[in-house]
C-alpha positions in Angstrom: 0.0 0.0 0.0 1.5 3.5 -0.9 2.6 5.7 1.9 -0.3 8.0 3.0 1.9 11.0 2.7 2.9 10.1 -0.8 -0.8 9.3 -1.7 -1.9 12.7 -0.2 0.8 14.6 -2.2 -0.4 12.8 -5.4 -4.0 13.3 -4.8 -4.3 16.9 -6.6 -4.9 16.7 -10.1 -6.5 13.2 -10.0 -9.4 12.9 -12.3 -10.8 9.4 -11.5 -14.0 7.9 -12.9 -17.2 9.0 -11.2 -20.3 7.0 -10.5 -23.9 8.6 -10.0 -27.5 7.2 -9.8 -30.6 8.9 -8.8 -33.1 7.7 -6.0 -35.6 5.3 -7.5 -39.1 7.0 -7.3 -41.7 4.5 -6.5 -45.1 4.7 -4.9 -45.0 5.6 -1.2 -41.1 5.7 -1.6 -40.8 2.0 -1.2 -37.0 2.1 -1.8 -34.6 4.8 -2.7 -31.0 4.7 -3.8 -29.0 7.7 -2.8 -26.7 9.7 -5.0 -23.2 8.0 -5.1 -20.0 10.1 -5.5 -16.8 9.6 -3.9 -15.9 11.8 -0.8 -19.5 13.3 -0.7 -22.3 13.0 1.8 -25.5 11.2 0.5 -28.7 13.3 0.1 -31.6 12.8 2.4 -33.9 14.6 0.3 -36.8 13.2 -1.6 -36.1 11.9 -5.2 -38.1 14.8 -6.8 -35.8 17.4 -5.1 -32.7 18.6 -6.6 -29.9 19.2 -4.1 -26.3 20.2 -4.9 -23.4 17.9 -3.8 -22.4 18.4 -0.2 -18.7 17.9 0.6 -17.9 15.4 3.5 -15.1 17.4 5.0 -16.0 20.4 7.3 -13.0 22.5 6.1 -14.2 22.0 2.4 -17.7 23.2 3.4 -16.2 26.3 5.2 -14.1 27.1 2.1 -17.2 26.7 -0.1 -19.0 29.2 2.0 -16.1 31.7 1.7 -16.2 31.2 -2.0 -20.0 32.0 -2.0 -19.4 35.1 0.1 -16.6 36.2 -2.5 -19.3 36.1 -5.2 -22.0 37.9 -3.2 -23.5 41.2 -4.0 -22.1 42.6 -0.8 -18.6 41.7 -1.7 -19.0 43.2 -5.2 -20.4 46.5 -4.0 -17.6 46.7 -1.4 -15.1 46.2 -4.1 -16.7 49.0 -6.2 -16.8 51.3 -3.3 -13.0 50.4 -2.5 -12.2 51.3 -6.1 -14.1 54.7 -6.0 -12.1 55.5 -2.8 -8.9 54.7 -4.6 -9.9 57.1 -7.5 -10.7 59.9 -5.1 -7.6 59.5 -3.1 -5.7 59.7 -6.3 -6.7 63.4 -6.7 -4.4 64.5 -3.8 -2.1 61.7 -3.8 -2.0 60.3 -7.2 1.1 62.1 -8.3 3.3 60.3 -5.8 5.1 57.0 -6.8 4.7 55.7 -3.3 0.9 55.9 -3.7 0.8 54.2 -6.9 3.1 51.3 -5.6 1.1 50.8 -2.4 -2.2 50.7 -4.3 -0.8 48.3 -7.0 0.4 46.1 -4.2 -3.0 46.0 -2.5 -4.6 45.3 -6.0 -2.3 42.6 -6.8 -2.9 40.6 -3.6 -6.7 40.9 -4.0 -6.5 39.6 -7.6 -4.3 36.7 -6.4 -7.1 35.9 -3.8 -9.9 36.1 -6.3 -8.0 33.9 -8.7 -8.2 31.1 -6.0 -11.8 31.8 -5.3 -12.7 31.7 -9.0 -10.8 28.3 -9.4 -12.7 26.8 -6.5 -16.0 28.2 -7.8 -15.4 26.6 -11.2 -14.6 23.3 -9.8 -17.7 23.4 -7.5 -20.0 24.2 -10.4 -18.2 21.5 -12.6 -18.8 18.8 -9.9 -22.7 19.6 -9.7 -23.0 19.7 -13.4 -21.4 16.3 -13.7 -23.6 14.9 -10.9 -26.6 16.6 -12.9 -25.5 14.9 -16.2 -25.0 11.4 -14.7 -28.2 11.5 -12.7 -30.2 12.5 -15.6 -28.8 9.7 -17.7 -29.5 7.3 -14.8 -33.2 8.1 -14.7 -33.5 8.3 -18.5 -32.2 4.7 -18.8 -35.2 3.6 -16.5 -37.6 5.8 -18.6 -36.6 4.1 -21.8 -36.7 0.7 -20.3 -40.3 1.3 -19.0 -41.5 3.1 -22.0 -40.4 0.1 -24.1 -42.2 -2.3 -21.8 -45.4 -0.3 -22.0 -45.3 0.2 -25.9 -44.9 -3.6 -26.4 -47.7 -4.3 -24.0 -50.0 -1.9 -25.8 -50.5 0.4 -22.9 -48.8 3.3 -24.9 -49.0 3.9 -28.7 -46.2 5.3 -30.8 -46.6 9.0 -32.1 -44.7 10.9 -34.6 -42.4 14.0 -33.9 -45.2 16.5 -35.1 -47.8 14.9 -32.7 -45.3 15.0 -29.9 -44.3 18.5 -30.6 -48.0 19.7 -30.4 -48.4 18.2 -26.9 -49.0 20.9 -24.3 -46.4 21.2 -21.3 -48.0 19.8 -18.2 -49.6 22.7 -16.3 -49.0 21.0 -12.9 -45.2 20.9 -13.5 -43.0 23.8 -12.8 -41.6 25.8 -15.7 -38.0 27.1 -15.5 -37.8 30.3 -13.5 -37.2 33.7 -15.0 -34.1 35.7 -14.4 -34.8 38.6 -11.9 -33.8 42.3 -13.0 -30.4 42.1 -11.4 -29.5 38.9 -13.1 -30.6 40.2 -16.5 -28.5 43.4 -15.8 -25.5 41.3 -14.8 -25.9 39.1 -17.9 -26.1 42.2 -20.1 -22.9 43.7 -18.5 -21.1 40.3 -18.8 -22.0 40.3 -22.7 -20.7 43.6 -23.0 -17.4 43.0 -21.2 -17.0 39.6 -23.0 -17.4 41.0 -26.4 -14.5 40.8 -28.7 -14.8 44.5 -29.2 -13.9 45.1 -25.5 -10.8 43.2 -25.8 -9.8 45.1 -29.0 -10.5 48.4 -27.2 -8.3 47.2 -24.3 -5.3 46.5 -26.4 -6.0 50.0 -28.2 -5.6 51.7 -24.8 -2.3 49.8 -24.1 -0.8 51.0 -27.5 -1.9 54.6 -26.8 -0.1 54.3 -23.4 2.9 52.9 -25.2 2.8 55.7 -27.6 3.3 58.2 -24.7 6.5 56.3 -23.5 9.0 58.5 -25.4 7.2 61.8 -24.4 7.3 60.6 -20.7 10.8 59.5 -20.9 10.0 55.9 -20.3 9.9 57.0 -16.4 8.8 54.9 -13.6 5.7 57.3 -13.2 4.7 56.5 -16.6 5.1 52.8 -15.9 3.2 52.9 -12.7 0.1 54.7 -14.3 -0.5 51.6 -16.5 0.3 49.2 -13.6 -2.4 51.0 -11.4 -4.9 51.2 -14.2 -4.6 47.5 -15.2 -4.5 46.3 -11.5 -7.7 48.3 -10.8 -9.3 46.8 -14.0 -8.4 43.4 -12.9 -10.0 43.9 -9.4 -13.2 45.1 -11.0 -13.3 42.4 -13.6 -12.5 39.4 -11.2 -15.0 40.7 -8.6 -17.6 41.0 -11.2 -16.9 37.5 -12.7 -17.1 36.1 -9.3 -20.4 37.7 -8.8 -21.8 36.8 -12.1 -20.6 33.2 -11.9 -22.3 32.9 -8.3 -25.5 34.5 -9.6 -25.8 32.2 -12.6 -24.9 29.2 -10.4 -28.0 30.2 -8.3 -30.2 30.5 -11.3 -29.1 27.2 -12.7 -29.9 25.4 -9.3 -33.5 26.9 -9.6 -33.8 25.6 -13.1 -32.5 22.1 -11.9 -35.2 22.1 -9.3 -37.9 22.4 -11.9 -36.3 19.7 -14.1 -35.8 17.4 -11.1 -39.4 17.7 -10.2 -40.5 17.0 -13.7 -38.1 14.0 -14.2 -39.1 12.4 -11.0 -42.9 12.9 -11.8 -42.4 11.1 -15.2 -40.7 8.3 -13.4 -43.3 7.9 -10.9 -46.1 7.8 -13.7 -44.2 5.2 -15.6 -43.5 3.0 -12.6 -47.3 3.2 -11.6 -48.2 2.1 -15.1 -45.6 -0.7 -15.6 -45.1 -1.8 -12.1 -41.4 -1.6 -12.6 -39.4 -1.8 -9.2 -35.8 -2.1 -10.9 -33.6 0.6 -9.3 -32.3 3.4 -11.5 -28.8 2.2 -13.0 -25.5 3.4 -12.0 -24.0 5.8 -14.6 -20.1 5.8 -14.9 -18.4 8.9 -16.1 -15.1 7.6 -17.4 -11.7 9.2 -16.3 -10.6 11.8 -18.8 -7.4 11.1 -20.9 -4.7 13.6 -20.3 -1.3 14.5 -21.3 1.4 14.9 -18.7 1.4 18.6 -19.3 -2.4 18.8 -18.6 -1.9 16.5 -15.7 0.6 19.0 -14.1 -1.7 22.0 -14.9 -4.5 20.2 -13.1 -2.4 19.5 -10.1 -1.5 23.3 -9.6 -5.1 24.1 -10.4 -6.3 21.8 -7.5 -3.8 23.4 -5.1 -5.0 26.8 -6.0 -8.7 25.6 -5.7 -8.1 24.3 -2.2 -7.0 27.8 -1.5 -3.4 26.7 -0.7 -2.3 29.6 -2.7 -3.9 31.9 -0.2 -2.1 30.3 2.6 1.2 30.6 0.9 0.4 34.3 0.2 -0.2 34.9 3.8 3.2 33.3 4.6 4.9 35.4 2.0 3.3 38.6 3.3 4.6 37.8 6.9 8.2 37.2 5.5 7.9 40.4 3.5 7.0 42.4 6.5 9.8 41.0 8.5 12.3 41.9 5.7 11.0 45.5 5.7 13.5 46.9 8.2 16.6 45.4 6.4 15.3 47.0 3.2 14.5 50.3 5.0 10.9 50.1 3.7 12.0 51.8 0.4 10.0 51.6 -2.9 12.0 48.5 -3.9 10.7 46.8 -0.7 7.1 47.9 -1.5 7.3 46.6 -5.0 8.5 43.1 -3.9 5.0 42.1 -2.8 3.4 43.4 -6.0 6.1 41.5 -8.0 5.5 38.3 -6.2 1.5 38.6 -6.6 1.9 39.8 -10.2 4.1 36.8 -11.3 2.0 34.3 -9.5 -1.3 35.9 -10.7 0.0 35.9 -14.3 0.4 32.0 -14.0 -3.0 31.8 -12.5 -4.6 33.7 -15.3 -3.1 31.2 -17.9 -4.2 28.1 -15.7 -7.7 29.6 -15.1 -8.5 30.0 -18.9 -7.1 26.5 -19.4 -9.2 24.8 -16.7 -12.2 26.8 -17.8 -12.0 25.5 -21.2 -11.0 21.8 -20.2 -13.9 21.4 -17.7 -16.4 23.1 -19.9 -15.5 20.7 -22.8 -16.0 17.6 -20.4 -19.3 19.1 -19.4 -20.4 19.6 -23.0 -19.5 15.9 -23.7 -21.6 14.7 -20.8 -24.5 16.8 -21.7 -24.3 15.5 -25.2 -24.8 12.1 -23.8 -27.8 13.2 -21.7 -29.2 14.7 -25.0 -28.5 11.4 -26.8 -30.1 9.3 -24.0 -33.1 11.4 -24.2 -33.5 11.2 -27.9 -33.1 7.3 -27.5 -35.9 7.4 -25.1 -38.2 9.5 -27.3 -37.3 7.1 -30.2 -38.9 4.2 -28.2 -42.3 6.0 -28.5 -41.8 6.8 -32.3 -40.3 10.4 -32.1 -37.2 10.4 -34.1 -36.4 14.1 -34.0 -37.4 17.3 -32.4 -37.4 21.0 -33.3 -35.3 22.3 -30.3 -33.8 25.5 -29.2 -30.2 25.9 -30.4 -27.4 28.4 -29.7 -27.9 30.4 -32.9 -25.2 33.3 -32.2 -22.9 32.6 -35.1 -21.6 36.2 -35.7 -18.2 37.1 -36.6 -17.4 38.5 -33.2 -18.8 35.2 -31.6 -16.8 33.1 -33.9 -13.5 35.1 -33.2 -14.2 35.0 -29.5 -14.4 31.2 -29.6 -11.2 30.9 -31.6 -9.3 33.3 -29.3 -10.6 31.5 -26.3 -9.4 28.1 -27.6 -6.1 29.4 -28.5 -5.6 31.1 -25.0 -6.7 27.8 -23.2 -4.4 25.5 -25.1 -2.1 23.8 -22.7 1.2 25.0 -24.2 -0.1 28.5 -23.6 0.3 27.7 -19.9 3.8 26.5 -20.6 4.6 29.5 -22.5 3.3 31.6 -19.6 5.7 29.9 -17.3 8.6 30.5 -19.7 7.6 34.2 -19.8 7.6 34.3 -16.1 11.1 32.9 -15.9 12.3 35.3 -18.5 11.0 38.3 -16.5 12.7 36.9 -13.4 16.0 36.6 -15.1 15.6 40.2 -16.6 14.7 41.6 -13.2 17.8 39.7 -11.7 20.0 41.2 -14.5 18.9 44.7 -13.2 19.6 43.7 -9.6 15.9 43.9 -8.9 15.9 47.6 -8.9 12.7 49.6 -9.1 12.8 49.3 -12.9 13.5 45.7 -12.7 10.6 45.0 -10.6 8.3 47.1 -12.5 9.3 44.8 -15.5 7.8 41.9 -13.5 4.7 44.0 -12.6 3.5 45.6 -15.8 3.6 42.8 -18.4 1.8 40.4 -15.9 -0.8 43.0 -15.2 -1.5 43.8 -18.8 -1.7 40.0 -19.8 -3.7 39.0 -16.8 -6.2 41.7 -17.6 -6.6 40.5 -21.1 -7.1 36.8 -19.9 -9.8 38.0 -17.4 -11.7 39.6 -20.4 -11.3 36.3 -22.4 -12.5 34.4 -19.3 -15.7 36.5 -19.3 -16.3 35.7 -22.8 -15.7 32.0 -22.3 -18.2 32.1 -19.4 -20.8 33.8 -21.6 -20.5 31.0 -24.3 -20.5 28.2 -21.7 -23.5 29.7 -19.9 -25.4 30.2 -23.2 -24.8 26.4 -24.0 -25.9 25.2 -20.7 -29.2 27.2 -20.6 -30.2 25.9 -24.0 -29.4 22.3 -22.7 -31.5 22.9 -19.6 -34.4 24.4 -21.5 -34.6 21.5 -24.0 -34.1 18.9 -21.2 -37.1 20.4 -19.2 -39.3 20.7 -22.3 -38.7 17.0 -23.2 -39.8 15.8 -19.8 -42.8 18.1 -19.7 -44.1 16.9 -23.0 -43.3 13.3 -22.2 -45.4 13.7 -19.0 -48.3 15.0 -21.2 -47.8 12.2 -23.5 -48.1 9.6 -20.8 -51.0 11.2 -19.0 -53.0 11.5 -22.4 -52.3 7.9 -23.4 -53.1 6.3 -20.0 -56.3 8.5 -19.3 -58.4 6.3 -21.6 -56.8 3.1 -20.7 -56.8 0.9 -17.5 -53.6 0.6 -15.5 -51.7 -2.6 -16.1 -51.3 -5.1 -13.4 -48.2 -4.5 -11.3 -45.5 -6.9 -12.5 -42.4 -7.7 -10.4 -39.6 -8.0 -13.0 -37.8 -11.3 -13.2 -34.8 -12.7 -15.2 -37.2 -13.7 -17.9 -39.0 -10.2 -18.5 -38.3 -7.7 -21.0 -37.5 -5.1 -18.3 -34.7 -7.2 -16.8 -33.3 -8.0 -20.1 -33.0 -4.3 -20.9 -31.4 -3.8 -17.5 -28.8 -6.5 -18.4 -28.1 -5.0 -21.7 -27.6 -1.5 -20.2 -25.2 -3.0 -17.6 
């Protein structure tokens, strides 16, 4: 057996296969099977109730609460007030280099903390979406089995796509919730910030700043202006992204409650008609195939997601303060903290974009499987295709955004970021870590990370649009299927309850699916 310490050190970055099933929803809750997922508590809720995954360790639950707070409206408003105070204080003090350096340090530290929060926020949503995909497939397998049994026995008759499409949504089932005004406003702002035109405008501003370099004598003051501006922009963007992400997560959870209720209602209808008592099957989500480079990126991302980076940051701040008297608390000493936070933040920016894309691609794969399972289920009753909602935004800016996002998330871009960081460290060392040398390690990371944050918002918008279309279609299929089953069974008697045996069609279908 491996040494526990070695096993613990190797655990970050692991992406093992996952197994999920939903509670079997039968009359009077005769028997239920809980959610199954490694290192998570089981749900005690009823089968028709959606609940997000609950981590077993208390520390993880506390950290998740901190992450939720970081994306709250209170935190976002506090950040906005802090930026306004910074802007007004800049009127009397903005001309001094010390003011710019201190503010840049504070902003770099805040950015580093938000990077860790965003990483954990992304992992939490990813885990819940995988659970949703696996659970929906688990119940859809049972739906398909029972529908096949009922069609074969003549309890249900086949319909074509046009007839199925014309069915009304079940009035008793909850529809997907509507966004509130703040969520719509947040979505509109996210669309504007994530537009490719905003990224182009950002680089135009950078080139204008460069154009003034010769006029300003390439001075430290000229360099600190852009460092302060991009640092403030990153604070705003990261806080906004955390708030938008948390708001959309809450909305998604509300949508899933409606889907869960409809899905469980459909299962209960079918079980009452067929007398089926076979438990919903276990769905296995296979381990992802990854290169060694991606495995290393995942390892680092997991460390950041557990907020280990924040702990390290606190230790670095303590060491930095202790070294203050030896460096006479001069401008170079002040810049040291900003340099550390800037370089680490640059790497986090590359990793965040990579992880967001990798996790998003895997989520897309799993929801494709959900859609495939749903359509296979519909085919049992004769519905071969449906006219469903699609992501229709295929404008030039959209296509460019997708291409830029893929390019920036490529694993070798993360490697190039590490090479860039090493190059900046070498350059600063050659300058003996003077003020100019440290600014070299502050400004390029600040500019690049700001750009990557804009690209991250673009990626979030694209991924959110896909997921909402998926949820809308999944919910609509279930509502119409409920209408189909109710209409078909209203004029026919309920079949005698059949306990499935090894010789029945129900059990043979289960064997095939296994």
